[in-house]
N, C-alpha and C positions, 0 to 999 in steps of 0.2 A: 502494499499500500504507500502511496505517494504521499507525502506530508506535504509537501508543495504542491499548488491546482497542478491537474493533467495538463489544462489548457489556460493560458494566460495570454488575454489582448491588453494591450496596453496602448492606448490614444490613437485606434488604427482609424487612415483616412484613406479613403479611396477618393480620388480625384480624376474626373475626364478633362481636360481642358479647366473650365471654370465653375464644372457642375462636380458638387461635392458625393457622389453616390451613398457614401458612407464616411460618417465624420465623427472622429474623435470617442470612437467608443471601444469601452472596455470591459473585460468581462472575464471569470476565473472560471473554472469549470472542477469539480473535483471526481477523483475515480469513481466509476460508475454509476455518474450523475444521469439524469433524465431530464433535458435540456428542449424547451421549446422555442422558437423565434417567433415570435407572432410580428401581423402589421399590415396595413393595405399594400395594393399592390403600390411598386415602385418606393418601397420602403428602405430597400438597400438590403433586403434577408439575403437574395442569392447572390450577393456583389461582395457579403459579408462572408457567405461561404467560397467563395475563390479567393480571399485575401487567406482565407486559412486554409487552403489545398494548394494554394498558389498557383491558378492557374490564370488568376488576376493580381499581381503584383502593389502591394501597399505601397500608397505614395510618401505616407510616413506611420510610425507608429512599430513595433513589436509584435511578433508572432512567437511565443514559447509554448512548445511541447513536450510533458516530461522532463524539464529543465534544460532542453536544447532550443538556444533561440533559431530557427527556420524563417525569419522574416525574408529572406533573399535565398531560401533553397527554390530547387525546382519543382514540382510536384512531384515528377516521380521521387525525388528524394524524401520530400516528406510520405509518399506511400511507403518507402520501405522502413521508415519512423514507427508507420501504424497508422496513419490516417489513411480512413476510406470514405469515400461517399457516393450516392447515388445522383440522378439528375433529375428534372422536372418531367424531360421528354424520355422515354425508353431509348435506349441507346445499347441495341440489340443486332448481332447478325441474324436477321428474318431468315436466309434458307440455311441456317446451319441448325445443330442439335439442341440440345438443352446442353450435353457433356459436351459437344464442340465447344459451345460458347464458355464453360465453367474451364476446359482446356485452355482456350486463349487467354482467359483472367488469369489464370495460376502462373501459366507461362511467362503472360506479361512483368510478373515482377518476379520473375527467375532469370539469374544472368544469362543463362541457356538462351534467350528470346532472339539474341543476336547470332547465334551459333547456326551454320547451315550443313554441321558435321554431326550436330547430338540426336540421338532418336527421340521420337514425335511422342513415344510415349510419355505419360507423366509417371515421377519416382513416385516411391511408396509413400512417402512425406505430403506429397502435393496431391495423392489419389485420397489420401487420407482426410485432407481439407475439403477437397470438392466433397467428397462425402456428408462431411460434418457439414456443411455451408448449403449444402440441398436440403438435407434433413432439419435443420431452423428452418430454412424458406419451405417448408412442407411441402418436398419438389421430389421425394424419392419415390420412383415409378416412373420418373417422366422422364428419364437422362434423354430417351430415344426419341424423344417428342420435337419434331423440327419447329421454329419459334413463331412461324408464319403461323400454325395451324394454332397455336394456343390462343386462348381470350387473354385480354388486355392487363386482367386482373393476375394471369399467371406470369405474363410477361414482366409485370412491376415484381411478383417475388423474386423471378429470376433474376433481374437487377439486386435483389437485398443476398440472394446468392453469390453473385461475382463481386460483390462489394467485400463480404465475410470469408471468402475464398482464402486471403492472404491472413486468417486472425488478425485482422485490425483490433488496436485496443480503443481507439475513438473514431464512432462512424458518424458520418453527417445524411442523411435523409433528406432530399428536398422535394417537397411535397410528394412523401408515397402514396397517397390514398389521391392523387389527380386523377377525375375521370373515373373512377369505379364508382361502379353499381354499389349499394348501402350492405348488401352480401359481402360482396368483395371486400368492402373498407372494413368491414367487422375480420375478415380473414386478416388483412392486413396487420389491424391492431394489434390481434393475438401473438403473431411472429414479430411484431415490435416487442411488445409487452415481455415476451418470453427468452429475450435475447438474455445471454450470460449478464451476471451484474458487475462484474468486472469490465464490462466494455461499456465504455462513455457514447453515451447517443445524445445527438442534436440533431433535430429536425425543423424544419419550416411546413406548416400545413395551414390552410385556409379553414379547414373546417375545427372550428375552436373546439368545439365537444370534445371531439377525438383526440386533439392534439392534449387539451385539460385533462383526461384519463390515461394519458398514458407517461406523466412526467412527474419530477417533482419540483421542479422550477420552471417559471415564465420569463424571456427577455422580450419587450413589446418595443420595435421599432416604428419610427416616422421619420419622413425624409432623411432617413439616412445615419439618424441618432437614438439613441436608445431614450423611452422617454420614461417607461416602469422595468423595473423588474421586481416579480413577487412571485408567491407558491401557487398553485393554479385557483386555489378557494378564493382568494384576495382577487387574481385577474376576472373571475365571472362576472361581480361586479363593481368593477375599479370604475370611478367615476371618471376619470382619465381615460381609460382604454373603451368606454362606451362613446367618448366624445372622435374618438378616432376610426372607429369601425360605424358607427351611426352618424356623424356628425356634429357639428360646435351646437350645444342648447342654445336655445334662444335667450339673453339678455347676461351671455358671456361675451366680454371684450376680449379683444385680443390681445392686451396687458394682461386680466386677469389668467387668460388661458396660457400665456408664456407661462406668468407666474406659478401655475401648480404643474406645467412641465418639470419647472425649473425642481421644483418641492421633490420630484419623484423621479431624478436622473439619477441613473446611479455613474 
């Protein structure tokens, strides 16, 4: 167990010209914590994920994972440190089978991925990781299924399995239930809920009820900033969160709204 935070973001800003998509965000995650990052469209949630995983370089600030400063590291190096993620839109090889997708995910983390001389077969360790990831994602028995023949919900499960294949220590899930039916959302929620507790999980999800039922803590963003950080029960009826999602109540002026936001900013 790490006494220091597993993940520490210090004053992270991501700027695209004059636009600050993420502005001075700081947060800390404990080992095994489940954290939801909520907020309306354009709040900066996915950009924050990109800054953590390295697909977008932070303009300023520091990203420290398990005591290692990875602010300037490539996404590949961060993945080797134990950081994995899924994306808003499925990113699979539709003409390949489930097992072939899993093999590519496992091989992508191996030094053998650039070798033209190595065997195509997975090592015993890689095969065990694939088996465990498929079991955690409820896809055992579907190994031979071609991805294009799977339901969208199953494809989302496969994305989770591919992220788990390298046995990461932190998993970032970007809208894992987006586009799913109510039954599929329940199934994906059960998969997330049953992930091992030594795995730190951060998720972006627009379904607030779903997200709040899965996490220990919540960070709410608006316009690139963190405006509230609290436990799920506090978030449900938090007046500032209601303003963000439902619009500013009548009679609340800009100065008062800004003052309330500052009072709750972490």
